[in-house]
Backbone as a ProteinNet text record, in pm:
[ID]
protein_1_A
[PRIMARY]
XXXXXXXXXXXXXXXXXXXXXXXXXXXXXXXXXXXXXXXXXXXXXXXXXXXXXXXXXXXXXXXXXXXXXXXXXXXXXXXXXXXXXXXXXXXXXXXXXXXXXXXXXXXXXXXXXXXXXXXXXXXXXXXXXXXXXX
[TERTIARY]
11951.4	11940.4	11829.4	11910.2	11786.5	11662.4	11559.5	11458.7	11446.6	11390.1	11412.9	11251.3	11216.3	11081.7	11138.7	11058.9	11108.1	11012.6	10959.5	10928.5	10978.1	10895	10877	10840.2	10848.4	10758.4	10769.4	10634.8	10617.3	10619.8	10717.5	10777.4	10666.7	10658.9	10527.2	10489.5	10341.3	10232.1	10212.8	10204.7	10188.9	10100.1	9990.7	9889.1	9948.5	9942.6	9993.4	9880.1	9742.9	9645.7	9493.4	9360.3	9237.6	9249.9	9310.4	9316.9	9461.9	9576.3	9669.5	9786.8	9849.1	9921.9	10039	10122.9	10250.6	10321	10332	10425.7	10531.2	10626.9	10770.9	10820.4	10851.9	10941.9	11054.4	11091.7	11245.7	11281.6	11314.7	11372.5	11362	11317.2	11356	11436.4	11551.1	11680.6	11776	11882.7	11915.7	11920.4	11934.4	11980.4	11847.8	11799	11748	11777.2	11773.2	11883.8	11822.6	11962.2	11986.3	11862.1	11821.9	11694.9	11818.3	11695.6	11718.6	11650.1	11575.4	11515.3	11394.4	11291.4	11208.6	11162.5	11261.3	11192.9	11114.4	11008.6	10907.2	10945.3	10821.2	10748.3	10692	10600.2	10468.2	10480.6	10364.3	10264.5	10188.8	10204.3	10111.5	10064.9	9904.8	9830.7	9721.8	9622.2	9500.4	9348.9	9302.6	9138	9027.2	8995.5	8851.6	8917.1	9020.9	9083.3	9183	9163.9	9213.5	9359	9481.3	9545.1	9551.1	9550	9642.5	9733.5	9792.1	9932.5	9911.4	10014.3	10006.2	10131.1	10132.2	10284.9	10277.8	10412.8	10383.2	10524	10540.1	10687.8	10738.3	10814.8	10872.4	10909.7	10883.6	10871.6	11013.2	11051.2	11169.7	11351.3	11409.8	11503	11624.5	11682.5	11818.1	11875.3	11951.3	11984.9	11918.1	11777.3	11747.2	11722.9	11697.6	11686	11663.2	11531.5	11396.5	11337.4	11213	11166.2	10996.9	10924.6	10803	10777.8	10632.8	10566.7	10429.7	10392.1	10272.5	10187.9	10076.8	9960.8	9784.4	9729.6	9632.9	9504.2	9413.3	9314.2	9219.9	9262.8	9164.9	9221.3	9113.6	9155.6	9107.1	9152.2	9046.5	9206.1	9291.9	9460	9492.9	9457.1	9514	9410	9275.1	9190.8	9178.2	9244	9258.2	9354.2	9451.4	9597.4	9590.3	9457.6	9448.4	9433.2	9290.8	9187.6	9263.6	9347	9394.3	9588.2	9665.2	9781	9848.8	9901.7	9890.5	10093.4	10176.5	10244.5	10267.1	10373.3	10381.1	10391.4	10264	10230.2	10334.9	10355.7	10441.4	10372.5	10461.5	10401.2	10506	10416.8	10518.3	10552.7	10699.5	10723.7	10825.1	10801.7	10916.2	10954.5	11109.9	11143.1	11326.2	11332.5	11288.5	11345.8	11243.3	11218	11197.2	11208.7	11185.8	11326.9	11306.3	11433.7	11412	11264.4	11264.4	11338.9	11409.9	11536.4	11638.2	11728.1	11804.2	11938.2	11973	12075.5	12095	11955.4	11928.4	11892.8	11907.8	11850.9	11952.8	12058.9	12206.2	12136.9	12154.3	12193.4	12239.1	12292.7	12343.6	12278.5	12101.9	12030.1	11848.4	11837.5	11710	11609.3	11520.2	11418.6	11222.6	11180.2	11109	10970	10919.4	10756.7	10666.3	10561.7	10486.7	10358.2	10243.5	10123	10074.7	9957.1	9883.8	9981.7	9979.2	10057.9	10212.9	10240.6	10403.7	10451.1	10389.6	10437.5	10518.7	10461.7	10586.9	10712.3	10746.8	10884.3	10954.5	10919.7	10970.7	11001.6	10892.7	10960.9	11103.3	11096	11193.3	11307.5	11313.3	11435.4	11465.4	11357.5	11446.9	11457.1	11451.3	11541.4	11691.7	11644.3	11822.5	11892.7	11873.8	11921.9	11957	11896.3	11889.8	12004.9	12024	12117.2	12250.6	12235	12390	12460.2	12341.7	12337.1	12284.7	12291.8	12204.4	12205.8
8932.2	8946.9	8816.2	8739.9	8651.5	8674.9	8592.6	8637.6	8585.1	8618.5	8554.6	8633.2	8539	8475.8	8535.2	8685.7	8776.1	8757.1	8772.5	8836.7	8958	9084.2	9206	9244.2	9367.3	9448.3	9576	9667.8	9750.4	9846.5	9955.2	10040.6	10247.6	10227.1	10336.7	10356.2	10411.1	10370.3	10591.8	10587.4	10736.5	10722.4	10851.4	10865	10981.1	10915.5	11035.2	11084.4	11010.6	11161.5	10995.6	11075.2	11056.6	10850.3	10840.7	10671.9	10625.1	10680.3	10598.8	10597	10533.8	10506.5	10449.3	10466.8	10464.3	10348.6	10239.3	10165.4	10141.2	10116.6	10088.4	10004.9	9918.5	9762.9	9738	9661.6	9602.2	9481.3	9445.4	9275.8	9275.3	9186.3	9166.4	9103.9	9134.6	9112.1	9092	9159.8	9152.2	9216	9228.8	9396.8	9315.2	9445.5	9355.4	9305.7	9232.7	9216.3	9354.1	9363.7	9447.3	9460.8	9591.9	9593	9739.5	9716.9	9808.3	9869.3	10011.6	10127.7	10098.3	9994.6	10018.5	9898.2	9789.8	9650.8	9630.4	9516.9	9479.3	9425	9370.9	9296.9	9176.4	9088	9021.7	9070.9	9089.4	9069.7	8983.6	8932.3	8811.3	8825.2	8783.8	8839.9	8686.2	8758.4	8639.2	8740.7	8682.1	8746.2	8660.9	8643.9	8543	8448.6	8433.4	8222.4	8207.3	8311	8277.5	8328.8	8266.5	8310.3	8391.5	8517.6	8627.9	8715.6	8760.2	8822.8	8864.6	8974.2	9138.3	9106.9	9164	9204.5	9377.1	9476.5	9603.8	9672.1	9733.1	9864.3	9873.1	9868.3	9955.3	10108.4	10178.8	10332.1	10401.2	10345.3	10354.4	10338.5	10392.4	10382	10325.2	10219.9	10135.4	10207.2	10347.2	10390.8	10374.8	10329.6	10343.4	10204.9	10242.7	10128.6	10087.6	10081.8	9995	10015.1	9935.7	9956.2	10010.2	10038.6	10116.7	10068.3	10046	10023.1	10166.8	10209.9	10290.2	10243.4	10241.9	10138.5	10211.9	10188.1	10289.6	10191.9	10229.7	10147.3	10146.1	10037.1	9977	9804.6	9745.3	9591.9	9522.6	9416.7	9298.9	9390.5	9314.6	9328.9	9415.7	9506.7	9657.6	9757.4	9692.7	9769.3	9667.7	9544.2	9481.7	9516.2	9583.6	9604.8	9772.2	9834.4	9967.9	9972.5	9906.4	9852	9772.7	9725.4	9613	9618.2	9727.7	9662.7	9821	9773.8	9944.1	9891.8	10000.1	9985.5	9869.1	9827.1	9726.7	9620.5	9540.1	9427.7	9374.7	9250.6	9170.3	9095	9128.9	9057.5	8953.4	8879.4	8812.6	8868.8	8899.7	8983.7	8849.7	8836.8	8789.1	8921.7	8888.4	9002.2	8990	9079.8	9231.5	9108.4	9096.7	9080.4	9183.8	9163.1	9243.7	9315.4	9367.9	9365.5	9512.8	9590.5	9712.8	9862.9	9845.5	9948.3	10005.1	10101.9	10174.1	10149.2	10035.7	9970.3	9827.5	9782.2	9705.2	9750.7	9926.8	9990.4	10098.8	10113.7	10214.4	10347.6	10475.6	10618.4	10720.8	10767.6	10897.7	10996.3	11019.1	11145.8	11095.4	11011.1	10901.8	11075.5	11022.2	11061.9	10951.4	10988.8	10944.5	11002.9	10897.9	10961.3	10810.7	10884.1	10771.9	10847.3	10716.6	10766.8	10630.3	10712.2	10596.4	10545.9	10408.9	10293.5	10292.1	10327.4	10372.1	10446.1	10513.5	10655.6	10594.2	10429.2	10395.5	10385.6	10296.3	10264.2	10405.9	10464.9	10598.8	10696.6	10686	10771.9	10702.8	10561	10486.7	10570.6	10478.4	10562.7	10690.6	10793.2	10933.7	10929.8	10895.5	10934.1	10831.5	10742.6	10663.6	10739.8	10790.8	10886.6	11024.2	11027.9	11213.9	11136	11070.3	11009.2	11017.8	10934.4	10887.6	11041.8	11159.1	11272.2	11348.3	11475.4	11504.1	11658
12055.1	12182.9	12223.6	12298.9	12373	12428.7	12411.3	12517.3	12627.2	12697.5	12907.3	12944.9	13053.4	13069.2	13260.7	13266.5	13403.3	13508	13659.5	13672.1	13724.3	13677.8	13732.3	13856.3	13928.1	14030.6	13915.3	13943.1	13892.2	14001.7	14022.6	14060.5	14062.6	13949.5	13926.3	13810.3	13789	13739.3	13733.7	13580.1	13607.6	13440.1	13494.1	13354.9	13303.1	13139.6	13058.3	12971.9	12976.4	12964.6	13010.9	12948.6	12984.8	13024.8	12877.5	12828.7	12839.6	12889.9	12814.3	12938.7	13007.3	13123.3	13075.8	13170.6	13146.8	13322.7	13277.3	13424.4	13414.6	13518.3	13493.7	13585.8	13511.7	13576.3	13650.8	13732.8	13759.1	13802.9	13817.1	13875.2	14054.1	14056.3	14232.5	14259.8	14198.4	14210.8	14125.1	14076.2	13910.6	13886.6	13750.5	13645.3	13508.6	13440.5	13319.9	13203.6	13123.8	13007.6	12940.2	12799.6	12756.1	12656.6	12590.3	12544.6	12423.3	12296	12205.8	12197.1	12197.8	12133.4	12029.6	12091.8	11959.3	11955.2	12049.2	12147	12213.8	12162.1	12242.5	12381.7	12502.9	12553.4	12549.7	12641.1	12610.3	12829.1	12795.1	13019.2	12938	13072.4	13122.6	13218.6	13191.8	13307.5	13288.8	13449.4	13376.8	13404.8	13349.5	13318.8	13360.9	13460.5	13491.3	13458.7	13574.6	13555.6	13463.7	13360.4	13211.4	13170.3	13170.7	13119	12955	12991.3	12836.2	12816.6	12745.8	12709.9	12610.9	12585	12510	12490.9	12384.9	12310.7	12328	12405.4	12394.8	12401.4	12278.6	12310.7	12427.9	12442.6	12561.7	12522.3	12586.5	12611.5	12686.7	12718	12800.3	12656.5	12740.9	12697	12707.2	12639.6	12657.7	12800.9	12839.2	12976.7	13098.2	13066.8	13217.5	13245.8	13440.3	13497.2	13505.2	13430.7	13393.5	13320.7	13280.5	13180.4	13153.5	13080.1	13086.2	12961.7	12996.4	12897.7	12903.4	12791.9	12774.3	12686.2	12731.7	12740.8	12726.7	12600.1	12583	12622.9	12702.8	12758.9	12684	12575.3	12470.4	12449.4	12447.2	12432.6	12596.3	12532.9	12684	12782.8	12662.7	12800.2	12842.3	12807.1	12762.5	12916.1	12869.2	13005	13102.9	13138.4	13265.2	13320.2	13272.2	13318.9	13337.9	13275.8	13367.5	13495.4	13510.8	13604.4	13738	13723	13799.8	13809.1	13703.6	13756.2	13839.1	14002.5	14047.5	14085.1	14154.6	14221.6	14317.6	14285.1	14391.6	14330.8	14222.3	14230.1	14093.5	14135.7	13982.1	13890.1	13805.8	13640.8	13592.8	13534.8	13433.6	13298.9	13286.1	13107	13055.2	12880.1	12813.4	12740.6	12670.5	12588.2	12690.3	12608.8	12506.6	12305.2	12277.7	12137.4	12035	11906.9	11796.3	11681	11562.9	11481.8	11461.8	11513.2	11477.4	11579.9	11539.6	11624	11489.6	11561.1	11551	11494	11568.6	11561.3	11468.7	11370.9	11300.6	11156.5	11129.6	11082	11085	11111.8	11136.2	10991.6	11098.9	10989.6	11057.2	11036.6	11091.7	11111	11045	11121.8	11077	11164.3	11146.7	11128	11063.4	11045.6	11088.4	11192.1	11324.8	11203.2	11191.1	11122.5	11213.2	11251.1	11319.9	11305	11368	11365	11430.6	11528.7	11613.5	11724.4	11782	11839.7	11809.1	11638.9	11631.2	11719.2	11801.6	11861.6	11981.9	11979.6	12135.8	12107.7	11981.4	11976.7	11915.2	11869.4	11815.4	11940	12045.9	12209.7	12204.6	12262.7	12318.3	12179.8	12020.1	12022.3	11995.1	12009.4	12000.5	12154.6	12242.2	12403.2	12409.4	12332.1	12298.9	12237.4	12123.3	12044.3	12155.4	12176.7	12252.3	12388.2	12435.9	12475.3	12478.7	12342.1	12287.8	12222	12161.8	12064	12098.4	12264.3	12270.6	12204.2
[MASK]
++++++++++++++++++++++++++++++++++++++++++++++++++++++++++++++++++++++++++++++++++++++++++++++++++++++++++++++++++++++++++++++++++++++

């Protein structure tokens, strides 16, 4: 898949825990590029007048009509997004990219084990597998 640079609009923000939130994004027009569960996107923002970016794994399923990122409030960019990114805002996003997915590593019955931030690609892969094989 080819990585693309897009401007997306935030259509939702959900507090998952006291320090984790999820944001959903859609394009202003058209549709999102195809994505594989487990792939990442890069979010671009400005902090104190300086450009910053950080990669986040999509927590949405490829079947969703939006891209979702789930972010813990740790680190400069993540904290900034927690403080500022709201529904209706636009953000530049590059992606999708990455080879960590079940299409690249096919198996009949995957066993998904994770810890820490590794839960995000696993969540996307699980949602994708459940959509394909309930």
